[in-house]
NUDREN-149760 format. One record per atom (N, C-alpha, C): residue number from 1; residue in three letters; atom name; x, y, z. Coordinates in nm, 2 decimals, always signed. Each point is the difference from the previous one (the first is absolute). Layout:
N
(site NUM,'ALA','CA',(X,Y,Z))
...
This chain:
149
(site 1,'MET','N',(+1.97,-1.58,-1.30))
(site 1,'MET','CA',(+0.06,+0.09,-0.10))
(site 1,'MET','C',(+0.05,+0.12,+0.06))
(site 2,'ALA','N',(+0.12,+0.05,-0.04))
(site 2,'ALA','CA',(+0.06,+0.12,+0.06))
(site 2,'ALA','C',(-0.08,+0.12,-0.04))
(site 3,'LEU','N',(+0.00,+0.10,+0.08))
(site 3,'LEU','CA',(-0.08,+0.12,-0.03))
(site 3,'LEU','C',(+0.04,+0.06,-0.13))
(site 4,'PHE','N',(+0.13,+0.00,-0.04))
(site 4,'PHE','CA',(+0.05,+0.06,-0.12))
(site 4,'PHE','C',(-0.06,-0.07,-0.11))
(site 5,'ASP','N',(-0.01,-0.13,+0.00))
(site 5,'ASP','CA',(-0.06,-0.08,-0.11))
(site 5,'ASP','C',(-0.15,+0.02,-0.01))
(site 6,'GLN','N',(-0.06,+0.01,+0.12))
(site 6,'GLN','CA',(-0.15,+0.02,+0.00))
(site 6,'GLN','C',(-0.03,+0.14,-0.06))
(site 7,'ILE','N',(+0.08,+0.10,+0.03))
(site 7,'ILE','CA',(-0.03,+0.14,-0.05))
(site 7,'ILE','C',(+0.02,+0.00,-0.16))
(site 8,'SER','N',(+0.10,-0.08,-0.04))
(site 8,'SER','CA',(+0.03,-0.01,-0.15))
(site 8,'SER','C',(-0.11,-0.06,-0.07))
(site 9,'LYS','N',(-0.06,-0.11,+0.06))
(site 9,'LYS','CA',(-0.12,-0.07,-0.05))
(site 9,'LYS','C',(-0.12,+0.09,+0.00))
(site 10,'ASP','N',(-0.02,+0.07,+0.10))
(site 10,'ASP','CA',(-0.11,+0.09,+0.01))
(site 10,'ASP','C',(+0.00,+0.12,-0.08))
(site 11,'ILE','N',(+0.12,+0.04,-0.04))
(site 11,'ILE','CA',(+0.01,+0.11,-0.11))
(site 11,'ILE','C',(-0.06,-0.04,-0.13))
(site 12,'VAL','N',(+0.03,-0.13,-0.04))
(site 12,'VAL','CA',(-0.05,-0.05,-0.12))
(site 12,'VAL','C',(-0.15,-0.01,+0.00))
(site 13,'ALA','N',(-0.05,-0.05,+0.12))
(site 13,'ALA','CA',(-0.15,+0.00,+0.02))
(site 13,'ALA','C',(-0.06,+0.14,-0.01))
(site 14,'ALA','N',(+0.06,+0.09,+0.06))
(site 14,'ALA','CA',(-0.05,+0.14,+0.00))
(site 14,'ALA','C',(+0.00,+0.06,-0.14))
(site 15,'MET','N',(+0.10,-0.04,-0.08))
(site 15,'MET','CA',(+0.00,+0.05,-0.14))
(site 15,'MET','C',(-0.11,-0.06,-0.09))
(site 16,'LYS','N',(-0.02,-0.13,+0.03))
(site 16,'LYS','CA',(-0.11,-0.06,-0.08))
(site 16,'LYS','C',(-0.14,+0.05,+0.05))
(site 17,'ALA','N',(-0.01,+0.03,+0.13))
(site 17,'ALA','CA',(-0.13,+0.05,+0.04))
(site 17,'ALA','C',(-0.02,+0.16,-0.03))
(site 18,'LYS','N',(+0.11,+0.06,-0.05))
(site 18,'LYS','CA',(+0.00,+0.14,-0.02))
(site 18,'LYS','C',(-0.03,+0.08,+0.12))
(site 19,'ASP','N',(+0.05,-0.04,+0.12))
(site 19,'ASP','CA',(-0.03,+0.07,+0.13))
(site 19,'ASP','C',(+0.13,+0.10,+0.02))
(site 20,'LYS','N',(-0.03,+0.12,-0.03))
(site 20,'LYS','CA',(+0.10,+0.10,-0.01))
(site 20,'LYS','C',(+0.06,+0.03,+0.13))
(site 21,'ILE','N',(-0.08,+0.02,+0.11))
(site 21,'ILE','CA',(+0.05,+0.03,+0.13))
(site 21,'ILE','C',(+0.08,-0.11,+0.06))
(site 22,'ARG','N',(-0.05,-0.13,-0.01))
(site 22,'ARG','CA',(+0.07,-0.11,+0.04))
(site 22,'ARG','C',(+0.13,-0.03,-0.07))
(site 23,'LEU','N',(+0.00,+0.02,-0.13))
(site 23,'LEU','CA',(+0.12,-0.02,-0.08))
(site 23,'LEU','C',(+0.11,+0.10,+0.05))
(site 24,'GLU','N',(-0.04,+0.13,+0.02))
(site 24,'GLU','CA',(+0.09,+0.11,+0.04))
(site 24,'GLU','C',(+0.06,-0.04,+0.13))
(site 25,'ALA','N',(-0.08,-0.04,+0.10))
(site 25,'ALA','CA',(+0.04,-0.03,+0.13))
(site 25,'ALA','C',(+0.10,-0.12,+0.00))
(site 26,'LEU','N',(-0.04,-0.11,-0.08))
(site 26,'LEU','CA',(+0.09,-0.11,+0.00))
(site 26,'LEU','C',(+0.14,+0.03,-0.07))
(site 27,'ARG','N',(-0.01,+0.08,-0.10))
(site 27,'ARG','CA',(+0.13,+0.04,-0.07))
(site 27,'ARG','C',(+0.09,+0.08,+0.10))
(site 28,'ASN','N',(-0.07,+0.09,+0.08))
(site 28,'ASN','CA',(+0.08,+0.07,+0.09))
(site 28,'ASN','C',(+0.06,-0.09,+0.11))
(site 29,'ILE','N',(-0.08,-0.10,+0.05))
(site 29,'ILE','CA',(+0.06,-0.10,+0.09))
(site 29,'ILE','C',(+0.12,-0.07,-0.06))
(site 30,'LYS','N',(-0.02,-0.05,-0.13))
(site 30,'LYS','CA',(+0.11,-0.07,-0.06))
(site 30,'LYS','C',(+0.12,+0.09,-0.01))
(site 31,'LYS','N',(-0.02,+0.12,-0.03))
(site 31,'LYS','CA',(+0.12,+0.09,-0.01))
(site 31,'LYS','C',(+0.08,+0.00,+0.13))
(site 32,'TYR','N',(-0.07,+0.02,+0.11))
(site 32,'TYR','CA',(+0.06,+0.00,+0.13))
(site 32,'TYR','C',(+0.07,-0.13,+0.03))
(site 33,'PHE','N',(-0.06,-0.12,-0.04))
(site 33,'PHE','CA',(+0.05,-0.13,+0.03))
(site 33,'PHE','C',(+0.13,-0.01,-0.09))
(site 34,'ILE','N',(+0.00,+0.05,-0.13))
(site 34,'ILE','CA',(+0.12,-0.02,-0.07))
(site 34,'ILE','C',(+0.11,+0.09,+0.05))
(site 35,'GLU','N',(-0.03,+0.12,+0.05))
(site 35,'GLU','CA',(+0.11,+0.08,+0.06))
(site 35,'GLU','C',(+0.05,-0.07,+0.12))
(site 36,'ALA','N',(-0.08,-0.07,+0.08))
(site 36,'ALA','CA',(+0.05,-0.07,+0.12))
(site 36,'ALA','C',(+0.09,-0.12,-0.04))
(site 37,'LYS','N',(-0.05,-0.07,-0.10))
(site 37,'LYS','CA',(+0.08,-0.12,-0.06))
(site 37,'LYS','C',(+0.14,+0.04,-0.05))
(site 38,'THR','N',(+0.01,+0.11,-0.06))
(site 38,'THR','CA',(+0.12,+0.05,-0.06))
(site 38,'THR','C',(+0.09,+0.09,+0.09))
(site 39,'ALA','N',(-0.05,+0.02,+0.12))
(site 39,'ALA','CA',(+0.08,+0.09,+0.09))
(site 39,'ALA','C',(+0.13,-0.08,+0.04))
(site 40,'PRO','N',(+0.10,+0.08,+0.03))
(site 40,'PRO','CA',(+0.13,-0.06,+0.04))
(site 40,'PRO','C',(-0.02,-0.10,+0.12))
(site 41,'GLY','N',(+0.04,-0.11,-0.01))
(site 41,'GLY','CA',(+0.00,-0.10,+0.11))
(site 41,'GLY','C',(-0.13,-0.09,-0.01))
(site 42,'ALA','N',(-0.09,+0.03,-0.09))
(site 42,'ALA','CA',(-0.12,-0.08,+0.00))
(site 42,'ALA','C',(+0.01,-0.13,-0.08))
(site 43,'ASN','N',(+0.11,-0.01,-0.07))
(site 43,'ASN','CA',(+0.03,-0.13,-0.07))
(site 43,'ASN','C',(-0.11,-0.03,-0.10))
(site 44,'ASP','N',(-0.06,+0.09,-0.06))
(site 44,'ASP','CA',(-0.11,-0.02,-0.10))
(site 44,'ASP','C',(-0.11,-0.09,+0.06))
(site 45,'THR','N',(-0.03,+0.01,+0.13))
(site 45,'THR','CA',(-0.12,-0.07,+0.06))
(site 45,'THR','C',(-0.07,+0.09,+0.08))
(site 46,'LEU','N',(-0.13,-0.04,+0.02))
(site 46,'LEU','CA',(-0.10,+0.08,+0.09))
(site 46,'LEU','C',(-0.08,-0.10,+0.08))
(site 47,'ASP','N',(+0.03,-0.01,+0.13))
(site 47,'ASP','CA',(-0.08,-0.09,+0.08))
(site 47,'ASP','C',(-0.14,+0.08,+0.03))
(site 48,'ASP','N',(-0.10,-0.09,+0.04))
(site 48,'ASP','CA',(-0.13,+0.05,+0.03))
(site 48,'ASP','C',(-0.01,+0.11,+0.12))
(site 49,'THR','N',(+0.09,-0.02,+0.09))
(site 49,'THR','CA',(+0.01,+0.08,+0.11))
(site 49,'THR','C',(+0.04,+0.15,-0.04))
(site 50,'THR','N',(+0.09,+0.01,-0.09))
(site 50,'THR','CA',(+0.04,+0.13,-0.05))
(site 50,'THR','C',(-0.11,+0.06,-0.09))
(site 51,'ALA','N',(-0.06,-0.09,-0.08))
(site 51,'ALA','CA',(-0.11,+0.04,-0.09))
(site 51,'ALA','C',(-0.12,+0.06,+0.09))
(site 52,'ILE','N',(-0.03,-0.07,+0.10))
(site 52,'ILE','CA',(-0.11,+0.05,+0.10))
(site 52,'ILE','C',(+0.04,+0.13,+0.05))
(site 53,'LYS','N',(+0.11,+0.03,+0.03))
(site 53,'LYS','CA',(+0.05,+0.13,+0.06))
(site 53,'LYS','C',(-0.01,+0.11,-0.10))
(site 54,'ILE','N',(+0.03,-0.04,-0.13))
(site 54,'ILE','CA',(-0.02,+0.10,-0.10))
(site 54,'ILE','C',(-0.14,+0.03,-0.03))
(site 55,'LEU','N',(-0.09,-0.10,+0.00))
(site 55,'LEU','CA',(-0.14,+0.00,-0.02))
(site 55,'LEU','C',(-0.07,+0.09,+0.11))
(site 56,'ALA','N',(+0.04,-0.02,+0.12))
(site 56,'ALA','CA',(-0.05,+0.08,+0.12))
(site 56,'ALA','C',(+0.04,+0.15,-0.02))
(site 57,'LYS','N',(+0.12,+0.02,-0.04))
(site 57,'LYS','CA',(+0.04,+0.14,-0.02))
(site 57,'LYS','C',(-0.08,+0.07,-0.12))
(site 58,'LEU','N',(-0.02,-0.08,-0.11))
(site 58,'LEU','CA',(-0.08,+0.06,-0.11))
(site 58,'LEU','C',(-0.14,+0.02,+0.04))
(site 59,'SER','N',(-0.06,-0.09,+0.07))
(site 59,'SER','CA',(-0.14,+0.01,+0.05))
(site 59,'SER','C',(-0.01,+0.13,+0.09))
(site 60,'LYS','N',(+0.08,+0.01,+0.09))
(site 60,'LYS','CA',(+0.00,+0.12,+0.09))
(site 60,'LYS','C',(+0.01,+0.13,-0.08))
(site 61,'GLN','N',(+0.10,+0.00,-0.09))
(site 61,'GLN','CA',(+0.02,+0.12,-0.09))
(site 61,'GLN','C',(-0.13,+0.03,-0.07))
(site 62,'GLY','N',(-0.06,-0.11,-0.06))
(site 62,'GLY','CA',(-0.12,+0.02,-0.08))
(site 62,'GLY','C',(-0.12,+0.06,+0.08))
(site 63,'HIS','N',(-0.02,-0.06,+0.13))
(site 63,'HIS','CA',(-0.11,+0.06,+0.08))
(site 63,'HIS','C',(+0.03,+0.13,+0.05))
(site 64,'ASP','N',(+0.13,+0.04,+0.03))
(site 64,'ASP','CA',(+0.03,+0.13,+0.04))
(site 64,'ASP','C',(-0.02,+0.10,-0.11))
(site 65,'THR','N',(+0.04,-0.04,-0.12))
(site 65,'THR','CA',(-0.02,+0.09,-0.12))
(site 65,'THR','C',(-0.15,+0.02,-0.03))
(site 66,'ALA','N',(-0.07,-0.10,+0.01))
(site 66,'ALA','CA',(-0.15,+0.02,-0.02))
(site 66,'ALA','C',(-0.06,+0.09,+0.10))
(site 67,'ALA','N',(+0.04,-0.01,+0.12))
(site 67,'ALA','CA',(-0.05,+0.09,+0.10))
(site 67,'ALA','C',(+0.05,+0.14,-0.02))
(site 68,'LEU','N',(+0.11,+0.02,-0.05))
(site 68,'LEU','CA',(+0.05,+0.14,-0.04))
(site 68,'LEU','C',(-0.08,+0.05,-0.11))
(site 69,'TYR','N',(-0.03,-0.08,-0.10))
(site 69,'TYR','CA',(-0.08,+0.05,-0.11))
(site 69,'TYR','C',(-0.14,+0.04,+0.05))
(site 70,'ARG','N',(-0.06,-0.08,+0.08))
(site 70,'ARG','CA',(-0.13,+0.03,+0.06))
(site 70,'ARG','C',(+0.00,+0.14,+0.07))
(site 71,'GLU','N',(+0.11,+0.02,+0.08))
(site 71,'GLU','CA',(+0.01,+0.13,+0.06))
(site 71,'GLU','C',(+0.01,+0.12,-0.09))
(site 72,'GLN','N',(+0.06,-0.03,-0.13))
(site 72,'GLN','CA',(+0.01,+0.10,-0.09))
(site 72,'GLN','C',(-0.11,+0.01,-0.09))
(site 73,'SER','N',(-0.12,-0.07,+0.02))
(site 73,'SER','CA',(-0.10,+0.00,-0.08))
(site 73,'SER','C',(+0.02,-0.05,-0.14))
(site 74,'ARG','N',(+0.07,-0.11,-0.01))
(site 74,'ARG','CA',(+0.03,-0.06,-0.12))
(site 74,'ARG','C',(-0.05,-0.15,+0.01))
(site 75,'PRO','N',(-0.13,-0.02,+0.00))
(site 75,'PRO','CA',(-0.05,-0.14,+0.01))
(site 75,'PRO','C',(+0.03,-0.09,-0.11))
(site 76,'ASP','N',(+0.02,+0.06,-0.12))
(site 76,'ASP','CA',(+0.03,-0.09,-0.12))
(site 76,'ASP','C',(+0.13,-0.07,+0.02))
(site 77,'LEU','N',(+0.10,+0.08,+0.05))
(site 77,'LEU','CA',(+0.14,-0.06,+0.02))
(site 77,'LEU','C',(-0.01,-0.09,+0.13))
(site 78,'ALA','N',(-0.08,+0.04,+0.10))
(site 78,'ALA','CA',(+0.00,-0.08,+0.12))
(site 78,'ALA','C',(-0.06,-0.14,-0.03))
(site 79,'GLU','N',(-0.10,-0.01,-0.09))
(site 79,'GLU','CA',(-0.07,-0.12,-0.04))
(site 79,'GLU','C',(+0.10,-0.10,-0.06))
(site 80,'GLU','N',(+0.07,+0.06,-0.10))
(site 80,'GLU','CA',(+0.11,-0.08,-0.07))
(site 80,'GLU','C',(+0.10,-0.06,+0.10))
(site 81,'GLU','N',(+0.05,+0.09,+0.09))
(site 81,'GLU','CA',(+0.11,-0.03,+0.09))
(site 81,'GLU','C',(-0.06,-0.12,+0.10))
(site 82,'GLU','N',(-0.12,+0.02,+0.05))
(site 82,'GLU','CA',(-0.07,-0.09,+0.08))
(site 82,'GLU','C',(-0.01,-0.14,-0.07))
(site 83,'GLY','N',(-0.05,+0.01,-0.13))
(site 83,'GLY','CA',(-0.01,-0.13,-0.08))
(site 83,'GLY','C',(+0.14,-0.07,+0.00))
(site 84,'GLN','N',(+0.11,+0.07,-0.03))
(site 84,'GLN','CA',(+0.12,-0.07,-0.01))
(site 84,'GLN','C',(+0.04,-0.05,+0.14))
(site 85,'ALA','N',(-0.02,+0.08,+0.11))
(site 85,'ALA','CA',(+0.04,-0.05,+0.12))
(site 85,'ALA','C',(-0.09,-0.13,+0.05))
(site 86,'ALA','N',(-0.11,-0.01,-0.05))
(site 86,'ALA','CA',(-0.10,-0.12,+0.03))
(site 86,'ALA','C',(+0.06,-0.12,-0.07))
(site 87,'VAL','N',(+0.06,+0.02,-0.12))
(site 87,'VAL','CA',(+0.06,-0.11,-0.08))
(site 87,'VAL','C',(+0.12,-0.05,+0.09))
(site 88,'ILE','N',(+0.08,+0.09,+0.04))
(site 88,'ILE','CA',(+0.12,-0.03,+0.08))
(site 88,'ILE','C',(-0.04,-0.07,+0.13))
(site 89,'ASP','N',(-0.10,+0.05,+0.07))
(site 89,'ASP','CA',(-0.05,-0.07,+0.12))
(site 89,'ASP','C',(-0.04,-0.14,-0.02))
(site 90,'GLU','N',(-0.04,-0.04,-0.12))
(site 90,'GLU','CA',(-0.04,-0.14,-0.03))
(site 90,'GLU','C',(+0.12,-0.10,+0.02))
(site 91,'TYR','N',(+0.12,+0.05,-0.02))
(site 91,'TYR','CA',(+0.12,-0.09,+0.01))
(site 91,'TYR','C',(+0.06,+0.00,+0.14))
(site 92,'LEU','N',(-0.05,+0.09,+0.09))
(site 92,'LEU','CA',(+0.06,+0.01,+0.14))
(site 92,'LEU','C',(-0.08,-0.11,+0.08))
(site 93,'PRO','N',(+0.08,-0.05,+0.10))
(site 93,'PRO','CA',(-0.07,-0.09,+0.10))
(site 93,'PRO','C',(-0.10,+0.08,+0.08))
(site 94,'LYS','N',(-0.10,-0.08,+0.05))
(site 94,'LYS','CA',(-0.10,+0.06,+0.08))
(site 94,'LYS','C',(+0.05,+0.08,+0.12))
(site 95,'ALA','N',(-0.05,+0.12,+0.02))
(site 95,'ALA','CA',(+0.04,+0.09,+0.10))
(site 95,'ALA','C',(-0.04,-0.06,+0.13))
(site 96,'LEU','N',(+0.08,+0.02,+0.10))
(site 96,'LEU','CA',(-0.03,-0.04,+0.14))
(site 96,'LEU','C',(-0.10,+0.10,+0.06))
(site 97,'THR','N',(-0.10,-0.06,+0.08))
(site 97,'THR','CA',(-0.08,+0.08,+0.08))
(site 97,'THR','C',(+0.07,+0.05,+0.12))
(site 98,'ALA','N',(-0.06,+0.10,+0.07))
(site 98,'ALA','CA',(+0.07,+0.06,+0.12))
(site 98,'ALA','C',(+0.03,-0.11,+0.10))
(site 99,'GLU','N',(-0.09,-0.08,+0.03))
(site 99,'GLU','CA',(+0.02,-0.11,+0.09))
(site 99,'GLU','C',(+0.11,-0.10,-0.04))
(site 100,'GLU','N',(+0.00,-0.04,-0.13))
(site 100,'GLU','CA',(+0.10,-0.09,-0.05))
(site 100,'GLU','C',(+0.13,+0.07,+0.00))
(site 101,'LEU','N',(+0.02,+0.13,-0.03))
(site 101,'LEU','CA',(+0.12,+0.07,+0.01))
(site 101,'LEU','C',(+0.05,+0.00,+0.14))
(site 102,'GLU','N',(-0.08,+0.03,+0.10))
(site 102,'GLU','CA',(+0.03,+0.00,+0.14))
(site 102,'GLU','C',(+0.06,-0.13,+0.05))
(site 103,'ALA','N',(-0.07,-0.10,-0.05))
(site 103,'ALA','CA',(+0.04,-0.14,+0.04))
(site 103,'ALA','C',(+0.14,-0.03,-0.06))
(site 104,'GLU','N',(+0.02,+0.03,-0.12))
(site 104,'GLU','CA',(+0.13,-0.02,-0.07))
(site 104,'GLU','C',(+0.11,+0.07,+0.07))
(site 105,'VAL','N',(-0.03,+0.13,+0.02))
(site 105,'VAL','CA',(+0.11,+0.09,+0.07))
(site 105,'VAL','C',(+0.03,-0.05,+0.14))
(site 106,'LYS','N',(-0.10,-0.05,+0.07))
(site 106,'LYS','CA',(+0.03,-0.05,+0.14))
(site 106,'LYS','C',(+0.08,-0.12,-0.01))
(site 107,'ALA','N',(-0.02,-0.09,-0.10))
(site 107,'ALA','CA',(+0.07,-0.13,-0.02))
(site 107,'ALA','C',(+0.15,+0.04,-0.04))
(site 108,'ILE','N',(+0.01,+0.11,-0.08))
(site 108,'ILE','CA',(+0.14,+0.04,-0.03))
(site 108,'ILE','C',(+0.08,+0.06,+0.12))
(site 109,'ILE','N',(-0.07,+0.07,+0.08))
(site 109,'ILE','CA',(+0.06,+0.06,+0.12))
(site 109,'ILE','C',(+0.05,-0.12,+0.09))
(site 110,'ALA','N',(-0.09,-0.10,+0.02))
(site 110,'ALA','CA',(+0.03,-0.11,+0.08))
(site 110,'ALA','C',(+0.12,-0.08,-0.06))
(site 111,'GLU','N',(+0.00,-0.01,-0.13))
(site 111,'GLU','CA',(+0.11,-0.07,-0.07))
(site 111,'GLU','C',(+0.14,+0.07,+0.01))
(site 112,'THR','N',(-0.01,+0.13,-0.01))
(site 112,'THR','CA',(+0.13,+0.07,+0.01))
(site 112,'THR','C',(+0.04,+0.03,+0.15))
(site 113,'GLY','N',(-0.09,-0.02,+0.10))
(site 113,'GLY','CA',(+0.03,+0.03,+0.14))
(site 113,'GLY','C',(+0.01,+0.14,+0.03))
(site 114,'ALA','N',(-0.07,+0.09,-0.09))
(site 114,'ALA','CA',(+0.00,+0.13,+0.03))
(site 114,'ALA','C',(-0.09,+0.05,+0.12))
(site 115,'ASN','N',(+0.05,+0.09,+0.08))
(site 115,'ASN','CA',(-0.09,+0.04,+0.12))
(site 115,'ASN','C',(+0.01,+0.14,+0.03))
(site 116,'SER','N',(+0.07,+0.08,-0.08))
(site 116,'SER','CA',(-0.01,+0.15,+0.02))
(site 116,'SER','C',(+0.01,+0.07,-0.13))
(site 117,'PRO','N',(-0.03,+0.14,-0.01))
(site 117,'PRO','CA',(+0.00,+0.07,-0.12))
(site 117,'PRO','C',(+0.14,-0.01,-0.06))
(site 118,'LYS','N',(+0.11,-0.03,+0.07))
(site 118,'LYS','CA',(+0.13,+0.00,-0.05))
(site 118,'LYS','C',(+0.02,-0.12,-0.10))
(site 119,'ASP','N',(-0.08,-0.10,+0.01))
(site 119,'ASP','CA',(-0.01,-0.12,-0.09))
(site 119,'ASP','C',(-0.08,+0.02,-0.12))
(site 120,'MET','N',(-0.05,+0.11,-0.02))
(site 120,'MET','CA',(-0.09,+0.03,-0.12))
(site 120,'MET','C',(+0.07,-0.04,-0.13))
(site 121,'GLY','N',(+0.12,+0.04,-0.02))
(site 121,'GLY','CA',(+0.07,-0.03,-0.13))
(site 121,'GLY','C',(+0.01,-0.15,-0.02))
(site 122,'LYS','N',(+0.03,-0.09,+0.10))
(site 122,'LYS','CA',(+0.00,-0.14,-0.01))
(site 122,'LYS','C',(-0.14,-0.05,-0.05))
(site 123,'VAL','N',(-0.10,+0.05,+0.07))
(site 123,'VAL','CA',(-0.14,-0.05,-0.04))
(site 123,'VAL','C',(-0.04,+0.05,-0.14))
(site 124,'MET','N',(+0.03,+0.13,-0.03))
(site 124,'MET','CA',(-0.04,+0.04,-0.14))
(site 124,'MET','C',(+0.07,-0.07,-0.11))
(site 125,'GLY','N',(+0.13,-0.03,+0.02))
(site 125,'GLY','CA',(+0.07,-0.08,-0.10))
(site 125,'GLY','C',(-0.07,-0.13,-0.04))
(site 126,'VAL','N',(-0.03,-0.07,+0.10))
(site 126,'VAL','CA',(-0.07,-0.13,-0.01))
(site 126,'VAL','C',(-0.15,+0.02,-0.06))
(site 127,'ALA','N',(-0.07,+0.10,+0.06))
(site 127,'ALA','CA',(-0.14,+0.02,-0.04))
(site 127,'ALA','C',(+0.00,+0.05,-0.14))
(site 128,'SER','N',(+0.09,+0.09,-0.04))
(site 128,'SER','CA',(-0.01,+0.06,-0.14))
(site 128,'SER','C',(+0.01,-0.12,-0.11))
(site 129,'LYS','N',(+0.10,-0.10,+0.04))
(site 129,'LYS','CA',(+0.01,-0.10,-0.10))
(site 129,'LYS','C',(-0.11,-0.11,+0.00))
(site 130,'LYS','N',(-0.04,-0.02,+0.12))
(site 130,'LYS','CA',(-0.11,-0.10,+0.02))
(site 130,'LYS','C',(-0.14,+0.05,-0.06))
(site 131,'LEU','N',(-0.02,+0.12,+0.02))
(site 131,'LEU','CA',(-0.13,+0.06,-0.03))
(site 131,'LEU','C',(-0.01,+0.08,-0.13))
(site 132,'ALA','N',(+0.11,-0.01,-0.08))
(site 132,'ALA','CA',(+0.01,+0.08,-0.12))
(site 132,'ALA','C',(-0.12,-0.03,-0.09))
(site 133,'GLY','N',(-0.06,+0.11,-0.05))
(site 133,'GLY','CA',(-0.11,-0.01,-0.09))
(site 133,'GLY','C',(-0.14,-0.02,+0.07))
(site 134,'ARG','N',(+0.00,-0.05,+0.12))
(site 134,'ARG','CA',(-0.12,-0.03,+0.07))
(site 134,'ARG','C',(-0.04,+0.10,+0.10))
(site 135,'ALA','N',(+0.09,+0.10,+0.03))
(site 135,'ALA','CA',(-0.03,+0.10,+0.10))
(site 135,'ALA','C',(+0.09,+0.13,-0.04))
(site 136,'ASP','N',(-0.06,+0.11,+0.03))
(site 136,'ASP','CA',(+0.08,+0.13,-0.03))
(site 136,'ASP','C',(+0.10,+0.02,+0.11))
(site 137,'GLY','N',(+0.12,+0.04,-0.05))
(site 137,'GLY','CA',(+0.11,+0.02,+0.10))
(site 137,'GLY','C',(-0.03,+0.09,+0.11))
(site 138,'LYS','N',(-0.07,+0.11,-0.03))
(site 138,'LYS','CA',(-0.04,+0.10,+0.10))
(site 138,'LYS','C',(-0.09,-0.07,+0.11))
(site 139,'ALA','N',(-0.09,-0.08,-0.04))
(site 139,'ALA','CA',(-0.09,-0.07,+0.09))
(site 139,'ALA','C',(+0.08,-0.09,+0.09))
(site 140,'ILE','N',(+0.10,-0.07,-0.06))
(site 140,'ILE','CA',(+0.08,-0.10,+0.08))
(site 140,'ILE','C',(+0.08,+0.08,+0.10))
(site 141,'SER','N',(+0.06,+0.11,-0.04))
(site 141,'SER','CA',(+0.09,+0.08,+0.08))
(site 141,'SER','C',(-0.08,+0.06,+0.13))
(site 142,'THR','N',(-0.13,+0.05,-0.04))
(site 142,'THR','CA',(-0.08,+0.06,+0.11))
(site 142,'THR','C',(-0.04,-0.11,+0.10))
(site 143,'LEU','N',(-0.03,-0.12,-0.05))
(site 143,'LEU','CA',(-0.04,-0.11,+0.09))
(site 143,'LEU','C',(+0.12,-0.05,+0.09))
(site 144,'VAL','N',(+0.12,+0.00,-0.07))
(site 144,'VAL','CA',(+0.11,-0.05,+0.07))
(site 144,'VAL','C',(+0.04,+0.10,+0.12))
(site 145,'LYS','N',(+0.00,+0.13,-0.03))
(site 145,'LYS','CA',(+0.02,+0.10,+0.10))
(site 145,'LYS','C',(-0.10,-0.03,+0.12))
(site 146,'GLN','N',(-0.13,+0.00,-0.04))
(site 146,'GLN','CA',(-0.10,-0.02,+0.10))
(site 146,'GLN','C',(+0.02,-0.12,+0.09))
(site 147,'LEU','N',(+0.03,-0.11,-0.06))
(site 147,'LEU','CA',(+0.01,-0.12,+0.08))
(site 147,'LEU','C',(+0.13,-0.01,+0.08))
(site 148,'LEU','N',(+0.11,+0.07,-0.04))
(site 148,'LEU','CA',(+0.12,+0.00,+0.07))
(site 148,'LEU','C',(+0.01,+0.11,+0.11))
(site 149,'ALA','N',(-0.09,+0.10,-0.01))
(site 149,'ALA','CA',(+0.00,+0.11,+0.10))
(site 149,'ALA','C',(-0.05,-0.05,+0.14))
């Protein structure tokens, strides 16, 4: 089942369960999915790869916002934001461990034939697509720099 359809189905379940935080998070996800489907050039379709990128972005925003609320001594808002981010995280693929990430990046470097920091763009292009939603872009970038240096 496509992520878009799964989210739609889960919205109904959250309504029936009267789970306010889950429902709010799922509706927010669906809003972004619909925007992506109706964007120029999208042809009214949303593949799971694009959906995962959207989910990863929303998850990161949610966790960052929760941290910001904690810094500002607003635990009530932070808890709600963390709850919504946790719902979003359920739909993301399992994150890679540091060892798995390093193995994947080494394989991509070998695949692209990169051997110097000048080839970083080539490696990052492939790595960003291949590891979307499973690893943070900043972590990938740092590791690529380290391995190509």
